N, C-alpha and C positions, 0 to 999 in steps of 0.2 A: 065289899063288893062295889058297895054306894058309893064309896071312896074313887073305888078307880071309874065308874058312873058319871062321877063329876067331873072329874078329871079330863075327861075324855071330851064331857060338852064344853066344859071349858076351852079346851084345846081349840076346837071344834068350832067357840064362839071367836077366840083369838084370830085363828085361820080367817074367816068369813070376815071378819071384820079390816082386817089385813090384806085382805084382797080387793076389800071393797073402795078402799083408800089408795091402793094402789092403780084401782082403775082411775081414778079422778085426779089422783096425781099425773098422769098424763096430760091431761084437759086445760093446764095452766098453761100461761104464756112466758111467763118469768119466775125466775128463780126463786124470788123474793114471796112470790104468791104461791110457791109447791110447799116454801119450807113452813111458812105460815097456816098452811091447812096440815104441814105433818104435826105441826104443837097441837093446834088445836084436837086433833085426831084421836093424841096420846093424852092428851090433858083432862079430855073429858070423859072417854073410855075408859080407863085405868085408874079415875080420882085422885094421880099423883102430885105430887107436893114439889118439884120440879121435872121441866122437859125442856131439855136444850139441846142444840146443833153447833159442835163444833167442829169447823173446817180444816183442813190441813192445806196448810198456805207455803211453800216454799222453804219446807223443814220445821214447819210450826203449826201449833193447836190455835185458830184464835176462836173467840166464840163472836159465834154471828147472830144467831136469837135465841130466844129461852122466854118461859115461862112459868113461874113461881115469883115468892113474896120473900122477903129479905135472904136473896143467896147473893154473891158476889161473884161468877163465874165468869163475869167478864173479864177481871182481874185477877181468879186465882188458875183458872183454865188457859192462858196466855203462855202456851209449855212449848221448848223444846221438843221433839220428837222424840233426837236422841236421850234423853233424859226420863224416857215413861216405855212400858214395855214392849216388846217389837210385836205383840200378838195386840196389840189395844187396836190397831187399823185394818188388821185381818178377819181377827174372830169376833165375836161377842162376846160378853164378861160378865158373870153374873159375881154378886157379889159374893153369896156363900161357896160358891165353888172355886173361886178364882181368888179366894184369900190370901195365900202362899203367897201372889204377887205384887203385895202392899210394899214388902220391906225395898222391892226394885222398881218402884215406877210412882215418877213424881204426877204421873196422873191421880193414883191411887190416893196418896197424899192430899195433893188439892180435894177432892171430893170427900175425904176425913175431913178437911176443914170447913165443909159443909152445913156437916152433924146430920148426915143422911146417915138412916138405919140400913135402909135398904135401899139398891143400885143396879141398874145392869145397862149395859151397852146394845148397840144396834153400829155396825160397822157398814159405812155407806159406801160400796166399792164394785164394779163387776171385774170382768177379764180387765180390765185396760186400762180402768183409770180408780181412783182412792180419792174421792171427797172429803172424806173425813168420819166422823160419825155423831148419834142420837144420843143423849144419854138422858134416863128415866130415873128420879130416887123417891123416897118416899121419909118422909120423917119417921116415921112410925114403924114396925117390924110388921113387913110383910111377907109372908113364906112367898117362894118364887116356885115356877112349875118350869124342872129345869128341863121338862120333855121339848117347851117352845120355844127352845135355843133356835133350834136348826128351823120355825118359818121363822124368828123374826131375824136371822140373818139372811131366809132368803125375801123376806122384808125388803132388807137392804140393799139388796142387788137392783129389785124396784125401784126403790128410793133414786137411789141409783143412777139408773137408764131414766128416770124421770127429770134426776136435774141435765142432766147431758142434754137430753130435749129441749126443756126448758132453755137452758143457754142458749144452744143453736137458733128459738125461737127469737129471743132476745137478740142474737148477730142478725137477725135476719130483719127482724123489725130495727135495727139502727139501720141497716144496709138501707132499705128502704124509705125510712127518715130523710139519711142522706141524699139520696137521690132524688125525693122531693125538695131537702134544700138545695141541692147540685144545680139544680132543671129551674128552681126558680131566683137563685145570685148569681149563678154563669151561665151568661149568655153564648151562641156561637162567637156572637164580634166583641168580647168582654176584652179591655185591655189585661196585659199581663199584671197590672198594678193592683187593677179590681180581683182580678182571679186569686191572687196571693192573700189580700186581704181578706180575702170570705175564706180563703185555706187554714190563714191560723187563727181565725174566727171558729170558725167547725171543730180545728183541731185544740181548742182551749175548752170548748163545750163540750164536745164528746170526752174528751179525756179527764175532764177535770184537771184540768193544768194553770200555774201560774203564768206561766210565759210559754211563744210557741215565733215557732221564725221559721221563713224558707230559705236556702241557701240555692244558689243556681250558680252551675259550673260554665268560666269562662275557660272557651278555649284559647284562645289566642293568647290568655296570659299563665292559661295551667292555675287555676286559682278557683277556688268557691270562695260568691262572695254573697254577701247578708241584703238579702233585697227588700227594699222597703214593700207596705207596711209588716211590721212586726208587733206582737203583742206581748206587754210585761214586760218584764227583763230576763234577757236570754243570756245575758255573760259569757256571750262569744264575740271572737275580734270583727271588723265589718268585711276582711279578706281574710281568706286562709289560704296559701299557697303548698301547692299539694307536689310530693314526687311520685312519678306513674309507679315507680316497683312500690309502692306501699300499699294499702289495702285500704278502705274506705273507713273499717273501724279503729284505724291509727290517729283519726283527727277529728271521728266524732264519737261521742258516747255511747251505748247499749246499741248498737246497730242492730234492727231487728230481731231484741232482745230483751223481755218485757223483764221486771221485776227488779227496776234501779229509778230512782227519782227521775234519771233522763232517762228519752227514749227518741232514734234518731231511725227513721223510717226513708230510704232508698226515691226518687222521681225516677222510674226508667223508663227506656221508649225505645222497642226493638231492643232489649238488656242494656243497654246506654244508662248509665246514672246520667240526668243531665242535672239534678240536685237532688236534696235531701229536704225533710219536713224533720224539724227538731221541735221537741218541745219540754220541758222541766216542770216540778212538781217545787220547786223550790225548797227541797227537803222536808215537804211537809205530806211525803207519801208516796209509796212507789204503784208505777204504773202495772197494771195487767196485763195478761193475756188477751183479754176483751179488748184494752185499747192498744194492743201491737194490732190486733186485728181491725177494730176500727180503724186505724191509721193506714197500716195496708190497702183498704179497701178505697180510703179516702184519695191516698196516691194514686190508686190506678187508675182511677177515674178520670183523675185531674192532670194526672204529668203529661198527656195528649194535648189538652186544653194549653197548659202553659208552652208547650214545646210549640203550638201554636200559632198562637198568640205571640211568643218570642221572635218565631218566626216571621210572623205579620211585620211587628215591631222592627224587623232587620230590613226587612223587603222595603220598609216606607220611610225608613231614614234612608237609604241607598238611595231610594226617588228622591229625596231630599238632596241628601249628598250628591244625587247628578242632577241633579237643577243649580245647583248649588258652584257645582264645579263651571258647568256653561256659563253661568252667571260669571263666575272668575275669567272664562277664558274670553265672553265677551268684551269684560273691560281691559283686559289686556291687548287685543286687539285693537281693542280703539285704541290704548295707548300708543302702541307698536305705529298704527297707522299716523297716527297723528307726529310719528315723529317723534316721542318721549324719547330724555334721554336715560341712562342704566342707572343713573340716582333715584329719577319720576317710577321709576317702574317699580325699584327697589321697595321706595316707599307703597305703592299699591300691593304689592307682594304684603309684606311685612301685616299691612291692614289686612289682609284675607285670608289669612292663616294666626293672623294675631299673636305673631311671635318674631325675636329681634332677628334681624339676617344681616348679615357679613357677604359682600362678595368680592372676591378676588381674582387676578389676573393668573394665569398659567405660572408666573413668577412667582406667586403669593406675593405681589405688593395688592395692598387693598386700596378697591375701586372706590367702592362705597359702601354707606353701612346704616340701619337704620335700627337701634335699641329701645326696647321699650324701657316706660317710663321705670315700672321698676327694679328693673333690670340699671341701669345706668351705675348701678357703686358696682358691679360685677363686669361692669363693658373691658376696665384693662387687666385684668387674671384674664376673660375668656383670651382678648386677642394676645398675651402673652402666652398662654397652652399653644394658641393655634401657630404663634412664633415658633416653639419649640417643638411642635411636631410637623415642620415645614418639609423635612426628608419623608417622612410616612406620607404625606400629605400628596405630595409631587407624583408619588408611584403609585397614586391610584387611578383604576381607571374604569371596570365595569361594575366593582365591590364600593359600598360606603365605610366609613370608617363615622364611629363615635368616640366622640372624649368628654369623659367628665371633667368639671367644676364644678367647686362645691355640689356636689349630689344634682347639678345640671348637666343635663346630657347636649352635647353641639355634637350637630348628626353635619358632618363633610359630606359633601354629594358633588363628584367632578360633572363639569360641563362638558359633554363629548362631541367630536364632529371626525366620526366613523373610530380610530381609538388615537386621537390625540386629544390632549385635554386644552379646552379657549381657555379655562376658569374655571372656580370653585365656588360653589355656595355652601353657607355655615350657618344651619337654622340651630335658634335654641329653645329649647323646646323646656320653659320654664314654668315647674310647676303643675305640667303635663304630657302626654306619652304619645308618639307616635300611631295616631290614631288612621282606617282610610282616609278619609278624608284629608287629611294632610298630604298623605303622603301621595296620594291622585293629582294634588295639586301641585304639590311639588314637582312631580315628573312633567306636568304638562308645562311648568316656570321654567324648569332644566333645558324643555325646546326653544321657547322665547329668548332665554338667555343666549342659547347657542346660536339662534338667529341673529340677534344679535350684535353676537362679538362676530359672525362673521358677515354681517354686513359693514360693520366699522370697517374690516380687514378691508373688503371690499372696497372701501373707501377710501384707505389709509393706501393701497397699492395702486390705486387708480392715481391720487393725490401724486404719489412717490412717483409714478408711473411720467404724468404731467410736470414735475418739477424737476427729475433727471431729465427729462425733454431739454429745457432749458436752463434747469443749471450747467451742462456741460458748456452751453454757449457762455455763460458768465467769463470760462477759463477758459477762451481762446482770445488771445493775445487783441481781437480787433470783433468787438460787436457791432454784429452787422445790423442789428435791428434792438436797439433798446428797448424804444417805446413796447415791443410786443411781448418781450420779457419780462415789466413791469405790467402789463396788461394777466401775463401768465400768472405773475407771482400776486396778483389782486386777485385771481377767481381763488386761491390755496391760501387766502385771508392772513399773505406773506407781506409785510411790511420790509420791501426788498429796499429801500435806501434809509433806513433806520442802518446807525452804525453795527456793524458785525464784525467777526473772525473766523476765517476757515481754518477748521483743523483737519488735520489729514495723518491716516493712521493703515498700520500693515502689519501684519502676522506673519511670521517664518518659525519653522519647525524644525527639529533637528534628525525628525523620525525619517523613517524611509519609507512612509505610507506613499502609496500612488496620491499624482493628480487628484483624481475625484475625491478621494477621500479626506486629502485636504483641506479642498474646496467645501466639501458637505461640513466639515470641521467650522470652517470657517464664516459660514451661513450662518450655523447653527448660534455662533459666537453675537455676530451681527444681529440677528433677530433677537435676543435678550439683551443685547448692547441698548439699540430700540427701545425695547419696551421700559430699560430700567431708567433711560437717562429721560424718554420723554415723562416718566413720573413724577423725576427728583426736578427736570428742570421744563420753563415751559418756554414755547418757540421755538424749538430748536430743530432744523431743517437737516433730514439723512440724503446721501446720495451715495453711490458708487461709480468712480469711474475705473475700469481696470481691473488689479490688485488691489487698489486704494480704497479704501472709505473713507468719506468726506461728512463733515458735522459743520456744520453752519449756525452758529452761536451770538445771540447779540452780545455785541462788546460787552462784558464785566467791569463791572465797579470797584468790588469786592478784592481784598488781597484773599489770596490762596484759594484761590478759583480755582483755576487752571491743575494745580494742587487736588483740590477734590476730585476734578472731573476725571483726572487719570486713575484718582486711589478706585473712582466709580469703575472705571472703565476694566481696571485690571484686577478689581475682584470679580467681577461678571467671568471674564475670560480665565483666571483660574477655578473657580469653579466648575464652569461648562469643560473647557477645554485646556485643562491643565498644560499641555504637551506644546502650547502655542504661546510662541513670544509677541511680547505686544510695543511697538515701537508709534508714538505720535508725538509729528511734528506740531509747531503751532506759526499760525502765521500773522499778518500783523494786520493793525487794525485799519477798517474799509472805511470809506469818508462820502463816497460817489461810485457808481454802477461798473466803471473803469476798473475799480480797487480791488474786485473780486478778483480779478486774474492773477494781480500778483500778490494778493495773501495767500491764493493756491500755490504758486511757485514758492512762495517763503516757507509755508508749510511743509511742503515736500521735500524741499532743502533740506529744512528741520529738521526731517525725519529719516533721511538720511544720513545726516549727521549721527543721529542718535546709532542709527544699522551701525554705523562703523566704527564707534566709540565705545559703545555697551553692546557688547553680543546678547547679552540675556535681557534687553528689551529696557523701555524707558520714554522721557519725551521730554523734549526739548524747546523753548521758545526762541522763536527766528532773532528777533531782537536783543536776548539775551546772549547768542553765539561771539560777540567780541569778534575776531579777527575773518572770522567768518561770514560775519555780516557787509562787510567792508570787500573782501572776495567778491561774496556776490552781488555787488551792486556794481564792483568794478569790472568782473569778466563776463565774456558772451561764453555759452560751452562750447563753441567751437574755439574760442583762444586755451581756453578750459581745458578743452582734450588733448588739444596739441603740445601744450606745457606737460602737462601729466606724462603724455607717451614718450618726450623726448627726456623727462627726468627719471622715471620712474617703468617705461615699457620694456626694457631690458629685463630689470630685475623681474615684474610680473610673467615676463615670456620663461625664463629660466625657473622661475620657483612650480610652475605648474607642469614644463617637462620634466623636472628632476625630482618633482617632489618635496621638494626641500622651500619651507617658508622662508625664503633671504627677503621677502617683501613686510613680511611682518617683523622679522628679525631687525631690520632697518628702522622700519616704525618706533619700535618700543625704544632701540639706540639711540633716539633722536628724540623722542619726547621723556629721556630720561639725562637730556645734555653731554648725553656722551659718556656719560658714567657708567662704566660696564661692570661693576659689581650688582650695581641696581637694574640694571636690564638684564644680566643675567638673573638674576632671582626673580624678576617679571616673567621672563619667559620660560624658567625653570628646568635651565640649560648649568650647562658647568661654565666659567670664565671661560676658559681655556677652548671651549666649543665655541662660544662665543665673537671669542676674539678672531678667528679662525672666518669664522662667518661675514665676522667686518672685513676683511683684508680682501674675502673673495667677492664682495660687496664691490669694496673701493676698487677692485682691476676688472668685474665688469661692466662699473659706471664708467671707468675712468678718469673716479675726482680723490680727492684730499678730500681724507670725513673729516679732518682737524681743520681742517680753512673754517671758517665762520660765514661766510658769504653761499658755500656748497652747502652747506648744514640748512640756512635759512631757505634757499630756492628750494631742498628737496623736501622740507616741511611744510614749505607753502605747496608744492604738490600733492605734500598726502592731503590738507586740507583741502582743497580743491577737489581730492578725490573722491572725500567724506563730504563736499557738498553737493557734487554732480553723481545723477543715477548713471556709471557709463559700468557697459560688458567688458568683460575681460578684453574681449575680440578686438573691441574698438581704438581701445589702450596699446596693443601690439603692433 
C-alpha cells in the first residue's frame, strides 16, 4: 500500500513538472531557447546523466543539443531512420520494457555504446509532424515507472507544438527583420543594380550561403541573363538560353525545393517569372525549409520592385534612345540640306550606329562603303558572300535578309519606293546585336537613302531630258545653233568638244509579244544598261531616238574597249531579257561639233549591217566594215534604194507573195561564190532544190548568174541593202 502511494505521489509530481514545463515552453521565441529549457528541466529534475534532443531531418536522426559529460552522441546518433526501429519516432521506448528491440535497431546499439544502464525516449511529434525524440539516460541502474510512459508521450506532443510555435515565431521575426532591412536598404527610386546588390547580400546572410546571384529573364532573346552584381562563386553561365516548352527546373537546380546544397526561388510578378534568386552553399551544407521560406519572402517583396526598376530603366533608356535618334535625324537632315553625297551620308550613318555599312544600287553595284577598322580583314569575305547571295538579295522587298560570315551577321535591308527597290543597305553587326536603337535609326536611314536615290533619279531624268533635247539637234545634217548646244552641254557638265564616238544599238525579238510588252522589255534593259555602264565608265552620255538607243563615249585609246563595252551590254541584256537580240553599231571618231551627225549615221549603218549579217546579234565598227565603208561614202540613200530595187526588187516581191525565200537563197549562193554544195549546206536544203531555185531566180531577174559582172552587181545590191534600213515596200 505504501509503495503504491509513493508511485502515485511520484506520478503526480512528474505530471505537475511536465505540465509546468509545457506551459513555459510556449513562451520562448526560438527553437534553440525551447530546446535549452527542455534540457535544463529534465537534467535538474531527474538528476540524469544524459539528456539529448535528436531531430529528424530528411530521413536521418541528427543530434541537435545535449547535456552530459563524456558522451559522444554527436557522432553515434547520426543515424539513418531506416536502420532504426519503426516505433522510435512514434512511441516512447523504455529500456526494460522494450529490450527486445535491441537486436534490430541501430539506435539501441548506439545508446549501448554510451554505457547507459537505464534510458528512455520521449517522441516529439503531434498529429501533423515529427520533430524527432528526446533521450534521457542514467549510468547507474534506475527503476523506471512504466505507468509514466503515457505522461511523457503526451508531454512529447506538447513539446512538438511548442517547437512549431517557436518556428513560426522565428519565421515571423526573420520576416520582420527582412522588412526592416529592405525598407532601410531598398528605396522606391533605387536602381536595379542597387536592388540586386542588396538582394544577393541578404540572401547570403539569411541562408548562410557561400554564393548568391539573380538571373533576370530577357524576353527579346528568350534567355536568362546573370545580372550584376553577384556574391561569391555561383558556378553558372552568364546567359542561359531557354526553350519555352521546358519548365524552370530544367535550367536551375532545386526550384522551390529545400534539402540540397543549391536553392532556386522564382521572382514572380502577376504569376509570370521575371527571374530567379539562386543561392549555393558550395557543398558545405544543405538548405532547410526555413531557408526556402526566407527566400520566398524576399522574392515576394522584391519581385515587383525589380520589375519596376527594370521598367524605369527601360523607359529611361527609351527616352535617351529617342533623343539620340532625333540627334541622328537632325545630323542627317543637315547633311541632306547641305547637298552631301551618298558617300558622306554613308560615313555619317556608319559613325551613328558604330557599324560597317555597304550601299548598293538596285542592280547590286557597290556605290560606297564605310568599313570599321576592326573589320577590314573581313571586307573581302563580306563582299564575296554578298555577291554570292545577289539573286536572293534582289528579290527582297518588305522583308530583310541576314547573311552570316564568320559568326558576324550582315543585315540586308532593301531601300524602297513603294514596291520598287531603289538600292540595298547592308549593315555588319560585328560582335553586337540588332537592338531597338539601331533598328529605329536604320529605319530612318532607309528613308533618307530612298529620298537621296529619288533625288538623284529626278536629277538624272531632268539631265537626260535636257540632253535629249539638244542631242537630237546634234544628229541633224545641219546644226542651226551650235552655240546654244555647247551652252546646254556645259550646263550638264559635258565637254562636248572633246573627242567622242557615237554608239547606236537596238533590240529585235522573235517572240510574238505585243508591241507594248516588247517596249517594256526594252525599257527594263535600257535602265539597267544605263546603271551598269555609268558605274564602270565615266562621262558617258545616254539618249534615245525612236527605236534606237544611243550612247556617246569619249573616244577610247585602249585596245579591246569596244569588245568589253559590247560584252557588258550583252551580259545585262541576257540577264534581264534573254529573249531580246542586241545589235550594236559603232560610228566614227568626232573632232568637231558637225561630226556628231556623221558618227551617228555611220553607227546606224554599222548596226544595220549587223542586223542583216548576224540575226543572233553582235556589234560592228563602221571603220572596219571594208567595202561597206566605200559604199556608204559614195552612195546617197535615194541612189542606193533605186539600185537595190532594180537588181533585187522583183526577187523581194516574189519572196513575200509566195512565202519562198528566194531573196535569202540568192544571198547565200553569192556569198559562197556560186558553190552549190556549200550554199545548200548553209541553207540546209538539198542540192537539187537549190539548183531549181537558182534557175527560178535567173528567170525572174532575167540574168545569167554565171556572169561575174552580174554577180558583182547583185552582191553590191545586197551590201547596200545591209547598209541602209529600207523597208520592203520601198524596194518593190
